[in-house]
N, C-alpha and C positions, 0 to 999 in steps of 0.2 A: 402518398407512401405509408404503409401500414407499420406501426411500431414493432420492434423486434421483440421477442420473448423475453421477459424479465425486465425490460426496460421501463423506466418511469419518466414522467414528465419534469423537465427542470424547468422552473420558472427563469432562472437567470438567463438560460440560453434560448428559450422559447421553443423548446422541441423534446420530443422522446429521445432518450438516449441512455447508455450505460456508463458508468464511472470506473475507469481503470485505475488500478494501483500497480505500480512496478516496482520491485526492489531489485537494485542493480548492485554489481561488484563494482566499487569506485575506481579499481585500477584498469579492469578489461572493459568495463562497460557492459559485460554479460548480464543478461537478466536472470536473478536468482530465483525469483518467484513473482509470476504475474497473478492479480487477482481482480476478477469482474465484479463490480458492485452496482446496485441499482443507482441511478444517477440522482435520487432524492435523497441519499446518504451524503453526510458532510465529508468532506476531503479526510479528515483525521478518523472517520468511523472504522473501526475493526483493526487499524494498523498496529495498535499497540499488542494485542494478542497473536497477530501474524508474525510480528517482528520477534515477540518472545520466542515463539516456535522455532523460527529461522536461527536466532541466536543460539538456543539450546543445541539444534543439530550441529551447527558449526563447531560449538565448544566441545561435543561429544567425539568429534573426529580431530580436531585442531585446539586441544585445551589451552595451549600457550599463545594463540593467534590474538594479535591486537585487533580489536573490533571497533572501528569509528564509524558512528553513525551520523548521517548529515540528512536533514529534511527540509523542505521549503516552507514557506510560512503557512500554508494550509494545514500543518500538523502542530503548530505552536500552542494550541490551547490543550493539549493533552500531554501529561508528564510521563516519560518512560523511565523506568528503573530496572537495573539488571539485579 
């Protein structure tokens, strides 16, 4: 099988793949923003900048909305500040 365009080899999984990142609405489960990254990027790569952009857009429309951000342990080594 030939590798997909923009995929990278991931030594942990031993194959060519892409690394997906999904931002979900916690209440509805609806995907807010899907991001497709090369598999050789760490789980926390790029998520801070993308998350800031998402929060800004939500704040522009719903300035008083309470936003709670929950991540898994793959994001634990980067700090996000609003």
